[in-house]
Backbone as XML, in Angstrom:
<?xml version="1.0"?>
<chain id="A" units="angstrom">
  <residue number="1" name="GLY">
    <atom name="N" x="-31.910" y="-4.411" z="-5.520"/>
    <atom name="CA" x="-30.927" y="-4.135" z="-4.475"/>
    <atom name="C" x="-30.223" y="-5.388" z="-4.034"/>
  </residue>
  <residue number="2" name="SER">
    <atom name="N" x="-29.103" y="-5.187" z="-3.377"/>
    <atom name="CA" x="-28.327" y="-6.324" z="-2.891"/>
    <atom name="C" x="-28.846" y="-6.794" z="-1.540"/>
  </residue>
  <residue number="3" name="ARG">
    <atom name="N" x="-28.624" y="-8.057" z="-1.266"/>
    <atom name="CA" x="-29.063" y="-8.631" z="0.006"/>
    <atom name="C" x="-27.841" y="-9.074" z="0.803"/>
  </residue>
  <residue number="4" name="GLU">
    <atom name="N" x="-27.863" y="-8.810" z="2.103"/>
    <atom name="CA" x="-26.781" y="-9.252" z="2.975"/>
    <atom name="C" x="-27.255" y="-10.427" z="3.812"/>
  </residue>
  <residue number="5" name="ASP">
    <atom name="N" x="-26.429" y="-11.455" z="3.905"/>
    <atom name="CA" x="-26.738" y="-12.629" z="4.721"/>
    <atom name="C" x="-28.085" y="-13.248" z="4.386"/>
  </residue>
  <residue number="6" name="GLY">
    <atom name="N" x="-28.583" y="-13.054" z="3.153"/>
    <atom name="CA" x="-29.829" y="-13.665" z="2.745"/>
    <atom name="C" x="-31.065" y="-13.051" z="3.367"/>
  </residue>
  <residue number="7" name="GLU">
    <atom name="N" x="-30.924" y="-11.896" z="4.024"/>
    <atom name="CA" x="-32.092" y="-11.259" z="4.638"/>
    <atom name="C" x="-32.773" y="-10.343" z="3.630"/>
  </residue>
  <residue number="8" name="PRO">
    <atom name="N" x="-34.097" y="-10.315" z="3.642"/>
    <atom name="CA" x="-34.823" y="-9.432" z="2.735"/>
    <atom name="C" x="-34.489" y="-7.970" z="3.006"/>
  </residue>
  <residue number="9" name="LYS">
    <atom name="N" x="-34.601" y="-7.157" z="1.979"/>
    <atom name="CA" x="-34.304" y="-5.736" z="2.122"/>
    <atom name="C" x="-35.213" y="-5.114" z="3.184"/>
  </residue>
  <residue number="10" name="GLY">
    <atom name="N" x="-34.628" y="-4.249" z="4.023"/>
    <atom name="CA" x="-35.397" y="-3.591" z="5.061"/>
    <atom name="C" x="-35.524" y="-4.403" z="6.331"/>
  </residue>
  <residue number="11" name="GLU">
    <atom name="N" x="-34.868" y="-5.557" z="6.386"/>
    <atom name="CA" x="-34.963" y="-6.418" z="7.563"/>
    <atom name="C" x="-33.710" y="-6.347" z="8.433"/>
  </residue>
  <residue number="12" name="GLU">
    <atom name="N" x="-32.857" y="-5.335" z="8.207"/>
    <atom name="CA" x="-31.629" y="-5.245" z="8.995"/>
    <atom name="C" x="-31.957" y="-5.003" z="10.461"/>
  </residue>
  <residue number="13" name="LYS">
    <atom name="N" x="-31.326" y="-5.771" z="11.318"/>
    <atom name="CA" x="-31.580" y="-5.661" z="12.753"/>
    <atom name="C" x="-30.615" y="-4.645" z="13.364"/>
  </residue>
  <residue number="14" name="ILE">
    <atom name="N" x="-31.106" y="-3.877" z="14.323"/>
    <atom name="CA" x="-30.319" y="-2.829" z="14.956"/>
    <atom name="C" x="-30.117" y="-3.136" z="16.434"/>
  </residue>
  <residue number="15" name="CYS">
    <atom name="N" x="-28.890" y="-2.961" z="16.911"/>
    <atom name="CA" x="-28.587" y="-3.174" z="18.324"/>
    <atom name="C" x="-29.366" y="-2.176" z="19.174"/>
  </residue>
  <residue number="16" name="THR">
    <atom name="N" x="-30.103" y="-2.691" z="20.145"/>
    <atom name="CA" x="-30.923" y="-1.853" z="21.013"/>
    <atom name="C" x="-30.065" y="-0.949" z="21.891"/>
  </residue>
  <residue number="17" name="VAL">
    <atom name="N" x="-28.828" y="-1.352" z="22.147"/>
    <atom name="CA" x="-27.960" y="-0.582" z="23.037"/>
    <atom name="C" x="-27.247" y="0.552" z="22.302"/>
  </residue>
  <residue number="18" name="CYS">
    <atom name="N" x="-26.541" y="0.215" z="21.198"/>
    <atom name="CA" x="-25.697" y="1.232" z="20.558"/>
    <atom name="C" x="-26.106" y="1.611" z="19.140"/>
  </residue>
  <residue number="19" name="GLY">
    <atom name="N" x="-27.049" y="0.884" z="18.548"/>
    <atom name="CA" x="-27.492" y="1.222" z="17.198"/>
    <atom name="C" x="-26.681" y="0.588" z="16.083"/>
  </residue>
  <residue number="20" name="ASP">
    <atom name="N" x="-25.677" y="-0.208" z="16.418"/>
    <atom name="CA" x="-24.880" y="-0.913" z="15.418"/>
    <atom name="C" x="-25.736" y="-2.033" z="14.817"/>
  </residue>
  <residue number="21" name="ARG">
    <atom name="N" x="-25.213" y="-2.732" z="13.827"/>
    <atom name="CA" x="-25.940" y="-3.839" z="13.213"/>
    <atom name="C" x="-25.975" y="-5.015" z="14.186"/>
  </residue>
  <residue number="22" name="ALA">
    <atom name="N" x="-27.159" y="-5.440" z="14.552"/>
    <atom name="CA" x="-27.318" y="-6.521" z="15.525"/>
    <atom name="C" x="-27.172" y="-7.880" z="14.862"/>
  </residue>
  <residue number="23" name="THR">
    <atom name="N" x="-26.759" y="-8.861" z="15.662"/>
    <atom name="CA" x="-26.590" y="-10.217" z="15.150"/>
    <atom name="C" x="-27.644" y="-11.171" z="15.682"/>
  </residue>
  <residue number="24" name="GLY">
    <atom name="N" x="-28.469" y="-10.698" z="16.603"/>
    <atom name="CA" x="-29.517" y="-11.551" z="17.148"/>
    <atom name="C" x="-29.817" y="-11.194" z="18.586"/>
  </residue>
  <residue number="25" name="TYR">
    <atom name="N" x="-30.622" y="-12.045" z="19.220"/>
    <atom name="CA" x="-30.988" y="-11.807" z="20.618"/>
    <atom name="C" x="-29.924" y="-12.392" z="21.539"/>
  </residue>
  <residue number="26" name="HIS">
    <atom name="N" x="-29.397" y="-11.548" z="22.409"/>
    <atom name="CA" x="-28.408" y="-11.965" z="23.396"/>
    <atom name="C" x="-28.869" y="-11.434" z="24.745"/>
  </residue>
  <residue number="27" name="PHE">
    <atom name="N" x="-28.967" y="-12.309" z="25.742"/>
    <atom name="CA" x="-29.440" y="-11.901" z="27.073"/>
    <atom name="C" x="-30.819" y="-11.244" z="26.989"/>
  </residue>
  <residue number="28" name="HIS">
    <atom name="N" x="-31.671" y="-11.770" z="26.116"/>
    <atom name="CA" x="-33.060" y="-11.331" z="25.915"/>
    <atom name="C" x="-33.226" y="-10.054" z="25.092"/>
  </residue>
  <residue number="29" name="VAL">
    <atom name="N" x="-32.152" y="-9.485" z="24.560"/>
    <atom name="CA" x="-32.259" y="-8.218" z="23.838"/>
    <atom name="C" x="-31.517" y="-8.313" z="22.508"/>
  </residue>
  <residue number="30" name="MET">
    <atom name="N" x="-32.068" y="-7.675" z="21.459"/>
    <atom name="CA" x="-31.422" y="-7.629" z="20.154"/>
    <atom name="C" x="-30.178" y="-6.742" z="20.253"/>
  </residue>
  <residue number="31" name="THR">
    <atom name="N" x="-28.983" y="-7.358" z="20.118"/>
    <atom name="CA" x="-27.741" y="-6.592" z="20.240"/>
    <atom name="C" x="-26.710" y="-7.006" z="19.200"/>
  </residue>
  <residue number="32" name="CYS">
    <atom name="N" x="-25.663" y="-6.192" z="19.109"/>
    <atom name="CA" x="-24.525" y="-6.506" z="18.250"/>
    <atom name="C" x="-23.553" y="-7.389" z="19.040"/>
  </residue>
  <residue number="33" name="GLU">
    <atom name="N" x="-22.554" y="-7.918" z="18.354"/>
    <atom name="CA" x="-21.569" y="-8.771" z="19.022"/>
    <atom name="C" x="-20.785" y="-7.986" z="20.072"/>
  </residue>
  <residue number="34" name="GLY">
    <atom name="N" x="-20.511" y="-6.711" z="19.796"/>
    <atom name="CA" x="-19.746" y="-5.883" z="20.730"/>
    <atom name="C" x="-20.446" y="-5.710" z="22.059"/>
  </residue>
  <residue number="35" name="CYS">
    <atom name="N" x="-21.731" y="-5.369" z="22.019"/>
    <atom name="CA" x="-22.482" y="-5.166" z="23.262"/>
    <atom name="C" x="-22.737" y="-6.488" z="23.973"/>
  </residue>
  <residue number="36" name="LYS">
    <atom name="N" x="-22.912" y="-7.565" z="23.204"/>
    <atom name="CA" x="-23.080" y="-8.887" z="23.818"/>
    <atom name="C" x="-21.835" y="-9.238" z="24.630"/>
  </residue>
  <residue number="37" name="GLY">
    <atom name="N" x="-20.674" y="-9.074" z="24.020"/>
    <atom name="CA" x="-19.423" y="-9.401" z="24.698"/>
    <atom name="C" x="-19.150" y="-8.492" z="25.881"/>
  </residue>
  <residue number="38" name="PHE">
    <atom name="N" x="-19.429" y="-7.204" z="25.703"/>
    <atom name="CA" x="-19.233" y="-6.244" z="26.789"/>
    <atom name="C" x="-20.089" y="-6.617" z="27.992"/>
  </residue>
  <residue number="39" name="PHE">
    <atom name="N" x="-21.364" y="-6.926" z="27.743"/>
    <atom name="CA" x="-22.274" y="-7.273" z="28.836"/>
    <atom name="C" x="-21.828" y="-8.564" z="29.521"/>
  </residue>
  <residue number="40" name="ARG">
    <atom name="N" x="-21.456" y="-9.563" z="28.718"/>
    <atom name="CA" x="-21.020" y="-10.843" z="29.275"/>
    <atom name="C" x="-19.773" y="-10.658" z="30.149"/>
  </residue>
  <residue number="41" name="ARG">
    <atom name="N" x="-18.804" y="-9.896" z="29.659"/>
    <atom name="CA" x="-17.584" y="-9.655" z="30.442"/>
    <atom name="C" x="-17.881" y="-8.854" z="31.702"/>
  </residue>
  <residue number="42" name="SER">
    <atom name="N" x="-18.762" y="-7.868" z="31.576"/>
    <atom name="CA" x="-19.082" y="-7.006" z="32.718"/>
    <atom name="C" x="-19.731" y="-7.784" z="33.852"/>
  </residue>
  <residue number="43" name="ILE">
    <atom name="N" x="-20.668" y="-8.674" z="33.506"/>
    <atom name="CA" x="-21.368" y="-9.405" z="34.566"/>
    <atom name="C" x="-20.533" y="-10.549" z="35.113"/>
  </residue>
  <residue number="44" name="SER">
    <atom name="N" x="-19.631" y="-11.109" z="34.298"/>
    <atom name="CA" x="-18.819" y="-12.216" z="34.796"/>
    <atom name="C" x="-17.740" y="-11.713" z="35.750"/>
  </residue>
  <residue number="45" name="LYS">
    <atom name="N" x="-17.229" y="-10.519" z="35.496"/>
    <atom name="CA" x="-16.208" y="-9.938" z="36.366"/>
    <atom name="C" x="-16.825" y="-9.299" z="37.602"/>
  </residue>
  <residue number="46" name="GLY">
    <atom name="N" x="-18.069" y="-8.866" z="37.481"/>
    <atom name="CA" x="-18.725" y="-8.202" z="38.591"/>
    <atom name="C" x="-18.089" y="-6.863" z="38.929"/>
  </residue>
  <residue number="47" name="VAL">
    <atom name="N" x="-17.536" y="-6.223" z="37.908"/>
    <atom name="CA" x="-16.851" y="-4.951" z="38.139"/>
    <atom name="C" x="-17.836" y="-3.800" z="38.292"/>
  </residue>
  <residue number="48" name="GLY">
    <atom name="N" x="-17.425" y="-2.810" z="39.043"/>
    <atom name="CA" x="-18.251" y="-1.619" z="39.213"/>
    <atom name="C" x="-17.656" y="-0.477" z="38.414"/>
  </residue>
  <residue number="49" name="PHE">
    <atom name="N" x="-18.347" y="-0.039" z="37.382"/>
    <atom name="CA" x="-17.862" y="1.067" z="36.566"/>
    <atom name="C" x="-18.350" y="2.387" z="37.147"/>
  </residue>
  <residue number="50" name="THR">
    <atom name="N" x="-17.553" y="3.432" z="36.965"/>
    <atom name="CA" x="-17.951" y="4.761" z="37.413"/>
    <atom name="C" x="-17.909" y="5.706" z="36.226"/>
  </residue>
  <residue number="51" name="CYS">
    <atom name="N" x="-18.993" y="6.431" z="36.009"/>
    <atom name="CA" x="-19.054" y="7.394" z="34.911"/>
    <atom name="C" x="-18.235" y="8.630" z="35.283"/>
  </residue>
  <residue number="52" name="PRO">
    <atom name="N" x="-17.272" y="9.011" z="34.424"/>
    <atom name="CA" x="-16.463" y="10.201" z="34.706"/>
    <atom name="C" x="-17.182" y="11.495" z="34.330"/>
  </residue>
  <residue number="53" name="PHE">
    <atom name="N" x="-18.376" y="11.365" z="33.793"/>
    <atom name="CA" x="-19.114" y="12.538" z="33.333"/>
    <atom name="C" x="-20.381" y="12.751" z="34.161"/>
  </residue>
  <residue number="54" name="THR">
    <atom name="N" x="-21.534" y="12.814" z="33.518"/>
    <atom name="CA" x="-22.775" y="13.153" z="34.226"/>
    <atom name="C" x="-23.749" y="11.984" z="34.351"/>
  </residue>
  <residue number="55" name="HIS">
    <atom name="N" x="-23.271" y="10.771" z="34.161"/>
    <atom name="CA" x="-24.112" y="9.562" z="34.230"/>
    <atom name="C" x="-25.250" y="9.601" z="33.215"/>
  </residue>
  <residue number="56" name="ASN">
    <atom name="N" x="-25.036" y="10.305" z="32.121"/>
    <atom name="CA" x="-26.064" y="10.417" z="31.089"/>
    <atom name="C" x="-25.417" y="10.394" z="29.707"/>
  </residue>
  <residue number="57" name="CYS">
    <atom name="N" x="-24.376" y="9.575" z="29.550"/>
    <atom name="CA" x="-23.650" y="9.521" z="28.280"/>
    <atom name="C" x="-24.509" y="8.885" z="27.185"/>
  </residue>
  <residue number="58" name="THR">
    <atom name="N" x="-24.392" y="9.408" z="25.980"/>
    <atom name="CA" x="-25.101" y="8.848" z="24.834"/>
    <atom name="C" x="-24.300" y="7.659" z="24.316"/>
  </residue>
  <residue number="59" name="ILE">
    <atom name="N" x="-24.954" y="6.511" z="24.220"/>
    <atom name="CA" x="-24.273" y="5.301" z="23.762"/>
    <atom name="C" x="-24.605" y="5.067" z="22.291"/>
  </residue>
  <residue number="60" name="THR">
    <atom name="N" x="-23.586" y="5.226" z="21.440"/>
    <atom name="CA" x="-23.733" y="4.979" z="20.007"/>
    <atom name="C" x="-22.605" y="4.044" z="19.574"/>
  </residue>
  <residue number="61" name="LYS">
    <atom name="N" x="-22.649" y="3.613" z="18.327"/>
    <atom name="CA" x="-21.596" y="2.737" z="17.819"/>
    <atom name="C" x="-20.234" y="3.413" z="17.964"/>
  </residue>
  <residue number="62" name="ALA">
    <atom name="N" x="-20.172" y="4.703" z="17.657"/>
    <atom name="CA" x="-18.909" y="5.435" z="17.710"/>
    <atom name="C" x="-18.449" y="5.736" z="19.138"/>
  </residue>
  <residue number="63" name="LYS">
    <atom name="N" x="-19.404" y="5.952" z="20.039"/>
    <atom name="CA" x="-19.060" y="6.388" z="21.396"/>
    <atom name="C" x="-19.212" y="5.316" z="22.472"/>
  </residue>
  <residue number="64" name="ARG">
    <atom name="N" x="-19.585" y="4.098" z="22.082"/>
    <atom name="CA" x="-19.910" y="3.087" z="23.093"/>
    <atom name="C" x="-18.729" y="2.697" z="23.986"/>
  </residue>
  <residue number="65" name="ARG">
    <atom name="N" x="-17.505" y="2.947" z="23.522"/>
    <atom name="CA" x="-16.341" y="2.591" z="24.336"/>
    <atom name="C" x="-15.903" y="3.712" z="25.274"/>
  </residue>
  <residue number="66" name="GLN">
    <atom name="N" x="-16.519" y="4.876" z="25.182"/>
    <atom name="CA" x="-16.084" y="6.021" z="25.978"/>
    <atom name="C" x="-16.501" y="5.942" z="27.438"/>
  </residue>
  <residue number="67" name="CYS">
    <atom name="N" x="-17.639" y="5.326" z="27.726"/>
    <atom name="CA" x="-18.092" y="5.243" z="29.110"/>
    <atom name="C" x="-18.716" y="3.879" z="29.388"/>
  </residue>
  <residue number="68" name="GLN">
    <atom name="N" x="-17.956" y="3.026" z="30.074"/>
    <atom name="CA" x="-18.444" y="1.674" z="30.362"/>
    <atom name="C" x="-19.604" y="1.688" z="31.345"/>
  </residue>
  <residue number="69" name="ALA">
    <atom name="N" x="-19.588" y="2.643" z="32.273"/>
    <atom name="CA" x="-20.664" y="2.718" z="33.269"/>
    <atom name="C" x="-22.006" y="2.967" z="32.599"/>
  </residue>
  <residue number="70" name="CYS">
    <atom name="N" x="-22.063" y="3.953" z="31.720"/>
    <atom name="CA" x="-23.327" y="4.275" z="31.050"/>
    <atom name="C" x="-23.710" y="3.202" z="30.036"/>
  </residue>
  <residue number="71" name="ARG">
    <atom name="N" x="-22.716" y="2.560" z="29.419"/>
    <atom name="CA" x="-23.023" y="1.478" z="28.477"/>
    <atom name="C" x="-23.670" y="0.311" z="29.217"/>
  </residue>
  <residue number="72" name="LEU">
    <atom name="N" x="-23.113" y="-0.046" z="30.364"/>
    <atom name="CA" x="-23.692" y="-1.135" z="31.141"/>
    <atom name="C" x="-25.079" y="-0.747" z="31.641"/>
  </residue>
  <residue number="73" name="GLN">
    <atom name="N" x="-25.233" y="0.500" z="32.061"/>
    <atom name="CA" x="-26.532" y="0.966" z="32.540"/>
    <atom name="C" x="-27.574" y="0.873" z="31.426"/>
  </residue>
  <residue number="74" name="LYS">
    <atom name="N" x="-27.161" y="1.215" z="30.192"/>
    <atom name="CA" x="-28.102" y="1.141" z="29.076"/>
    <atom name="C" x="-28.436" y="-0.315" z="28.749"/>
  </residue>
  <residue number="75" name="CYS">
    <atom name="N" x="-27.441" y="-1.194" z="28.840"/>
    <atom name="CA" x="-27.696" y="-2.626" z="28.627"/>
    <atom name="C" x="-28.803" y="-3.092" z="29.564"/>
  </residue>
  <residue number="76" name="LEU">
    <atom name="N" x="-28.698" y="-2.720" z="30.829"/>
    <atom name="CA" x="-29.692" y="-3.124" z="31.818"/>
    <atom name="C" x="-31.026" y="-2.428" z="31.571"/>
  </residue>
  <residue number="77" name="ALA">
    <atom name="N" x="-30.966" y="-1.153" z="31.178"/>
    <atom name="CA" x="-32.187" y="-0.371" z="30.962"/>
    <atom name="C" x="-33.033" y="-0.912" z="29.810"/>
  </residue>
  <residue number="78" name="VAL">
    <atom name="N" x="-32.379" y="-1.450" z="28.777"/>
    <atom name="CA" x="-33.135" y="-1.972" z="27.636"/>
    <atom name="C" x="-33.571" y="-3.417" z="27.846"/>
  </residue>
  <residue number="79" name="GLY">
    <atom name="N" x="-33.211" y="-3.998" z="28.997"/>
    <atom name="CA" x="-33.725" y="-5.322" z="29.326"/>
    <atom name="C" x="-32.749" y="-6.475" z="29.302"/>
  </residue>
  <residue number="80" name="MET">
    <atom name="N" x="-31.454" y="-6.213" z="29.104"/>
    <atom name="CA" x="-30.491" y="-7.311" z="29.132"/>
    <atom name="C" x="-30.457" y="-7.876" z="30.550"/>
  </residue>
  <residue number="81" name="ARG">
    <atom name="N" x="-30.477" y="-9.217" z="30.637"/>
    <atom name="CA" x="-30.532" y="-9.849" z="31.954"/>
    <atom name="C" x="-29.411" y="-10.866" z="32.103"/>
  </residue>
  <residue number="82" name="LYS">
    <atom name="N" x="-28.690" y="-10.752" z="33.196"/>
    <atom name="CA" x="-27.565" y="-11.652" z="33.434"/>
    <atom name="C" x="-27.991" y="-13.067" z="33.776"/>
  </residue>
  <residue number="83" name="ASP">
    <atom name="N" x="-29.277" y="-13.254" z="34.059"/>
    <atom name="CA" x="-29.758" y="-14.591" z="34.403"/>
    <atom name="C" x="-30.009" y="-15.458" z="33.178"/>
  </residue>
  <residue number="84" name="SER">
    <atom name="N" x="-29.768" y="-14.911" z="31.995"/>
    <atom name="CA" x="-30.055" y="-15.678" z="30.778"/>
    <atom name="C" x="-28.814" y="-15.776" z="29.912"/>
  </residue>
  <residue number="85" name="LYS">
    <atom name="N" x="-27.875" y="-16.584" z="30.332"/>
    <atom name="CA" x="-26.639" y="-16.757" z="29.575"/>
    <atom name="C" x="-26.884" y="-17.741" z="28.443"/>
  </residue>
  <residue number="86" name="LEU">
    <atom name="N" x="-27.637" y="-17.318" z="27.460"/>
    <atom name="CA" x="-28.000" y="-18.181" z="26.341"/>
    <atom name="C" x="-26.774" y="-18.523" z="25.505"/>
  </residue>
  <residue number="87" name="GLY">
    <atom name="N" x="-26.619" y="-19.783" z="25.209"/>
    <atom name="CA" x="-25.544" y="-20.207" z="24.329"/>
    <atom name="C" x="-24.172" y="-20.206" z="24.970"/>
  </residue>
  <residue number="88" name="LEU">
    <atom name="N" x="-24.095" y="-20.116" z="26.293"/>
    <atom name="CA" x="-22.795" y="-20.102" z="26.942"/>
    <atom name="C" x="-22.489" y="-21.419" z="27.648"/>
  </residue>
  <residue number="89" name="GLY">
    <atom name="N" x="-23.238" y="-22.452" z="27.317"/>
    <atom name="CA" x="-22.982" y="-23.762" z="27.890"/>
    <atom name="C" x="-23.232" y="-23.827" z="29.386"/>
  </residue>
  <residue number="90" name="SER">
    <atom name="N" x="-24.308" y="-23.239" z="29.853"/>
    <atom name="CA" x="-24.579" y="-23.207" z="31.289"/>
    <atom name="C" x="-25.294" y="-24.465" z="31.793"/>
  </residue>
  <residue number="91" name="LEU">
    <atom name="N" x="-25.546" y="-25.402" z="30.920"/>
    <atom name="CA" x="-26.203" y="-26.643" z="31.335"/>
    <atom name="C" x="-25.222" y="-27.527" z="32.095"/>
  </residue>
  <residue number="92" name="PRO">
    <atom name="N" x="-25.688" y="-28.250" z="33.097"/>
    <atom name="CA" x="-24.797" y="-29.109" z="33.899"/>
    <atom name="C" x="-24.256" y="-30.280" z="33.103"/>
  </residue>
</chain>
């Protein structure tokens, strides 16, 4: 079989939030670049999202952009923490 990025077969990492292909640990959780950026933007702006549905939206790769409120809630639920801005140059 073919190998991607030099990783052994069966070692593909999955985003804990949406199920997309993860790129590593971001904010303490294995996530994809999309969820990493979404979480970083959400916490830096301090915006309050409101779910237009039932506050129980399913967050998948295909549907992750449909409800920002539930996506952010899932980020927090799986353990993403705003106190750990790893790799964002937070050192003085």
